[in-house]
C-alpha positions as CSV (number, residue, x, y, z in Angstrom):
1,M,-37.6,26.7,5.6
2,N,-38.7,27.4,9.2
3,I,-36.3,29.8,11.0
4,D,-36.5,27.6,14.2
5,N,-35.2,24.6,12.2
6,L,-32.4,26.7,10.7
7,V,-31.4,28.0,14.2
8,T,-31.4,24.5,15.5
9,M,-29.2,23.1,12.7
10,A,-26.8,26.2,12.9
11,N,-26.5,25.6,16.6
12,Q,-25.7,21.9,16.1
13,I,-23.0,22.9,13.6
14,G,-21.7,25.5,16.1
15,T,-21.5,22.9,18.9
16,F,-19.4,20.6,16.7
17,F,-17.0,23.3,15.8
18,A,-16.9,24.8,19.4
19,S,-14.6,21.8,20.2
20,Y,-11.9,23.3,18.1
21,P,-8.9,24.4,20.3
22,D,-8.7,27.7,18.4
23,P,-12.1,29.6,18.5
24,R,-11.3,31.6,15.5
25,E,-10.7,28.4,13.4
26,G,-14.0,27.0,14.8
27,R,-15.8,30.2,13.6
28,T,-14.2,30.0,10.2
29,E,-15.3,26.3,9.9
30,I,-18.9,27.1,10.8
31,A,-19.0,29.8,8.1
32,N,-17.4,27.4,5.6
33,H,-19.7,24.6,6.5
34,L,-22.8,26.8,5.9
35,Q,-21.3,28.0,2.6
36,R,-20.6,24.4,1.3
37,F,-23.8,22.6,2.5
38,W,-26.6,25.2,2.9
39,A,-28.5,26.6,0.0
40,P,-28.1,30.4,-0.5
41,R,-31.8,30.9,0.5
42,M,-31.1,29.1,3.8
43,R,-28.1,31.4,4.5
44,S,-30.0,34.4,3.5
45,R,-32.8,33.5,5.8
46,L,-30.3,33.1,8.7
47,F,-28.6,36.5,7.9
48,S,-32.1,38.1,7.9
49,H,-32.8,36.5,11.2
50,I,-29.6,38.1,12.7
51,D,-30.5,41.5,11.3
52,D,-34.2,41.4,12.4
53,T,-33.7,39.8,15.9
54,Q,-30.0,40.0,16.7
55,G,-29.9,36.2,16.1
56,E,-32.4,35.2,18.7
57,G,-31.9,31.5,19.7
58,L,-28.5,31.3,17.9
59,S,-25.4,30.6,19.9
60,R,-22.9,33.4,20.2
61,M,-20.3,31.4,18.3
62,V,-22.6,30.9,15.3
63,I,-23.6,34.6,15.3
64,E,-19.9,35.7,15.5
65,A,-19.0,33.2,12.7
66,L,-21.7,34.6,10.4
67,L,-20.9,38.1,11.1
68,E,-17.2,37.7,10.7
69,H,-17.6,35.9,7.3
70,R,-20.8,37.6,6.1
71,R,-19.2,39.4,3.1
72,E,-17.8,36.2,1.6
73,H,-20.8,34.0,2.5
74,M,-23.8,36.2,2.0
75,P,-25.7,35.0,-1.1
76,P,-25.9,37.5,-3.9
77,P,-29.1,39.5,-4.3
78,P,-31.7,37.9,-6.6
79,P,-31.5,38.9,-10.3
80,G,-33.4,42.1,-11.0
81,G,-33.1,43.3,-7.4
82,D,-32.2,46.8,-6.4
83,A,-28.4,47.0,-6.3
84,G,-28.3,50.2,-4.3
C-alpha cells in the first residue's frame, strides 16, 4: 500500500482520538485501533516510514502513539527472517 495513503489514514485516526480529554489515552487508542484494524504489513510499513523519515507527514500524536506502543504492536518478522 502507498505510504501516502497510510499516512493520510493514520492521521485521520489520530484526529479522531485527539479529541480524548486524556492525551495518553488517545495515543493508546490510536495504537489499539491500528492493531485491531490494520494488517501487519500496513503497520510494518508505517513503522518503516517512521524509521526512515522520522514519520514525515504523520501527526506528532500518531508518531508518539506508534513509538510508545511499538513493542506490543510491531508485527513479528516474516518466517525465515534473520532473528538477530
